[in-house]
C-alpha positions in Angstrom: -16.5 18.0 9.9 -18.5 15.0 10.9 -17.1 12.5 13.4 -15.0 9.9 11.7 -13.3 6.7 12.8 -9.9 8.3 12.5 -10.5 11.8 13.9 -7.4 13.0 15.6 -5.2 10.5 13.8 -2.4 11.2 11.2 -1.6 8.8 8.3 1.4 8.6 6.1 0.4 7.0 2.8 3.5 5.8 0.8 2.6 5.8 -2.9 -0.5 7.8 -2.3 -0.5 9.8 -5.6 -2.5 7.4 -7.8 -4.1 4.0 -8.1 -4.9 2.2 -4.9 -2.7 4.5 -2.8 -4.8 7.5 -3.9 -8.0 5.8 -2.9 -6.4 4.8 0.5 -5.4 8.4 1.2 -8.9 9.7 0.4 -10.6 7.0 2.4 -8.4 7.8 5.5 -9.2 11.5 5.0 -12.9 10.9 4.7 -12.8 9.2 8.1 -11.1 12.3 9.6 -7.4 11.5 9.5 -4.8 14.1 8.6 -2.8 12.7 5.7 0.7 13.0 4.3 0.6 11.8 0.7 4.0 10.6 -0.3 4.7 9.9 -3.9 7.5 10.2 -6.5 5.2 12.3 -8.6 4.9 15.7 -6.8 1.8 17.0 -8.7 -0.1 13.8 -7.9 0.8 13.9 -4.2 -0.3 17.6 -4.0 -3.5 17.0 -6.0 -4.6 14.2 -3.6 -3.7 16.3 -0.6 -5.8 19.1 -2.0 -8.8 16.7 -2.3 -8.3 15.6 1.3 -8.3 19.2 2.5 -11.6 19.7 0.7 -13.0 16.9 2.8 -12.0 18.7 6.0 -8.8 17.2 7.4 -5.4 18.8 6.9 -3.1 17.2 4.4 0.3 17.6 2.7 1.9 16.3 -0.4 5.5 15.0 -0.2 7.6 14.2 -3.2 9.7 11.2 -2.2 11.5 8.3 -3.8 10.3 5.4 -1.7 13.2 3.2 -2.8 15.7 5.5 -1.1 15.9 5.3 2.7 17.2 8.8 3.2 14.4 10.3 1.1 11.7 8.4 3.1 13.3 9.4 6.4 13.1 13.1 5.3 9.5 12.8 4.3 8.6 11.1 7.6 10.3 13.7 9.7 8.6 16.4 7.6 5.2 14.8 8.4 6.0 14.6 12.1 7.1 18.2 12.1 3.8 19.2 10.4 1.4 17.1 12.3 3.2 16.1 15.5 2.6 12.4 15.1 2.1 9.5 12.7 -0.5 7.0 13.8 -1.0 5.1 10.6 1.4 4.0 7.9 -0.1 2.7 4.6 2.5 1.1 2.2 0.8 1.3 -1.2 3.7 1.6 -3.8 3.7 -1.0 -6.5 5.1 -1.8 -10.0 5.4 -4.8 -12.2 6.2 -5.9 -15.7 4.7 -9.2 -17.0 7.2 -11.5 -18.6 8.5 -15.1 -18.2 11.2 -15.3 -15.7 13.8 -16.6 -18.2 13.2 -13.5 -20.3 13.6 -11.1 -17.4 16.8 -9.3 -16.5 18.4 -8.1 -13.3 17.6 -4.5 -13.9 13.9 -5.3 -13.9 14.3 -7.5 -10.8 16.0 -4.7 -9.0 13.2 -2.2 -9.9 10.5 -4.6 -8.9 12.1 -5.5 -5.6 12.9 -1.9 -4.8 9.4 -0.5 -5.4 7.4 -3.4 -4.0 9.5 -4.6 -1.1 12.4 -2.2 -0.2 9.9 0.7 -0.1 8.1 -1.1 2.7 11.4 -1.7 4.6 12.3 2.0 4.3 8.9 3.3 5.4 8.6 0.9 8.3 12.2 1.6 9.5 11.5 5.4 9.3 8.1 5.4 11.1 8.5 2.6 13.7 10.8 4.5 16.1 8.2 7.2 16.4 5.4 4.7 16.9 7.3 2.8 19.5 8.0 5.9 21.4 4.3 6.7 21.4 3.3 3.2 22.2 0.8 2.7 19.4 0.4 2.6 15.7 -1.1 0.8 12.7 0.9 -0.4 9.7 -0.9 -1.7 6.6 0.9 -2.9 3.5 -0.5 -3.7 0.1 0.9 -7.0 -1.1 -0.9 -9.1 -3.8 -2.6 -12.4 -4.2 0.4 -13.1 -6.5 2.5 -13.2 -3.3 0.2 -15.7 -1.7 -0.2 -18.2 -4.5 2.1 -17.2 -7.3 1.1 -15.8 -10.7 2.3 -16.7 -14.2 4.7 -14.2 -15.8 5.0 -12.4 -12.4 7.7 -14.5 -10.7 9.8 -11.7 -9.2 6.8 -9.6 -8.4 5.2 -12.6 -6.6 8.5 -13.1 -4.7 8.6 -9.4 -3.7 5.0 -9.3 -2.6 5.5 -12.7 -0.8 8.4 -11.0 1.0 6.1 -8.2 2.2 3.7 -10.8 3.7 6.4 -12.8 5.5 8.2 -9.6 6.7 5.0 -8.1 8.0 4.1 -11.3 10.0 7.6 -11.3 11.6 7.4 -7.5 12.3 4.0 -7.9 13.8 5.5 -10.3 16.4 8.4 -7.9 17.1 6.3 -4.8 17.7 3.2 -6.1 19.3 4.6 -5.3 22.8 4.4 -1.6 21.8 0.8 -1.9 20.8 1.6 -1.6 17.1 -0.5 -3.6 14.6 1.0 -4.8 11.3 -1.3 -6.3 8.7 -1.4 -6.9 4.9 -4.0 -6.5 2.2 -3.7 -8.6 -0.9 -5.6 -7.4 -3.9 -6.3 -9.4 -7.0 -6.4 -7.5 -10.3 -7.4 -4.0 -9.7 -8.5 -1.2 -12.0 -5.4 1.0 -11.8 -3.0 2.8 -14.2 -0.6 -0.1 -13.5 -3.1 -2.7 -14.7 -3.8 -0.7 -17.8 0.0 -0.5 -18.5 0.2 -4.3 -18.1 -2.8 -4.9 -20.3 -1.4 -2.7 -23.1 2.2 -4.2 -22.8 1.5 -6.8 -25.4 -1.2 -9.0 -26.9 -0.1 -11.9 -24.6 -0.3 -9.8 -21.4 -3.8 -8.6 -22.4 -4.8 -12.3 -22.8 -3.4 -13.0 -19.3 -5.4 -10.2 -17.7 -8.6 -11.3 -19.5 -8.0 -14.9 -18.4 -7.5 -14.0 -14.7 -10.6 -11.8 -14.8 -12.7 -14.7 -16.2 -11.2 -17.0 -13.5 -12.4 -14.6 -10.8 -15.8 -15.7 -9.4 -17.2 -12.2 -9.6 -16.0 -11.9 -13.2 -14.5 -8.5 -12.8 -11.4 -6.7 -11.5 -11.5 -4.8 -8.2 -12.1 -1.1 -7.9 -9.3 0.6 -6.1 -11.9 2.0 -3.6 -12.7 -1.6 -2.6 -9.0 -2.2 -1.7 -9.0 1.0 0.2 -11.9 -0.1 2.4 -9.8 -3.1 3.6 -6.9 -0.8 4.4 -9.3 1.5 6.3 -10.6 -1.4 8.4 -7.0 -2.4 9.4 -6.2 1.2 10.2 -9.3 1.7 12.3 -10.1 0.9 16.0 -12.2 -2.0 14.6 -8.9 -3.9 14.0 -7.2 -3.2 17.4 -6.9 -6.9 18.2 -5.8 -8.0 14.7 -2.2 -8.3 13.8 0.0 -10.4 11.5 -2.9 -11.1 9.2 -3.2 -11.2 5.4 -6.6 -10.3 3.9 -7.3 -11.2 0.3 -9.5 -8.7 -1.6 -9.7 -10.5 -4.9 -13.3 -11.4 -5.7 -12.7 -15.0 -4.7 -9.8 -15.5 -7.2 -7.9 -17.3 -4.4 -9.6 -19.1 -1.5 -6.7 -20.5 0.5 
């Protein structure tokens, strides 16, 4: 196996079974990291782990409900038992349903908040004691440009992703003394199964997706591999002196 930026490192990728998370797991593996692929879909997690093994590094697939703290803790301990360490945590789980706020209901709010925000809380809470004990670590969470500037028909999602950003900045301050970096990547629209589900949700949501794409200076949505490269940067030694930052990878959709 060729020398990669992350040789000798172990990554825990929450939501690594498909979409952006899948590409993050593969990118980390290509750079030499051992990877625990944690996803609610067991077959997806194991499939990605198999692809990473084909690249050279070891990998495991963990079926885990990231909205349940005990389940996340189990998967984290399983990873530490298997690999002896966790150097990188990538929080990649995400879900949304486009609708005006006044037409939304509490059940949808709870699901959006649990998957997009509480999953980050659970994973960080489970991994941080180990990182603190070792005196190093990189945490990278996927938020969204919706969390930076708002997005029509995504009020609760925007709120949850905004929470990830604010939480990560605060956490970065708290754990810097332990040489742990905490950063956030904010994609714009990205070609994933979630975007396709949103596009086909209704005629109106398809129009919103098309309008946002046209408003993007590069006139296209992101490839999930492009988001993964930003995560890889934050996870690598290149970002050792960067913490508490939010990087927009949105083709210029937002420039603030």
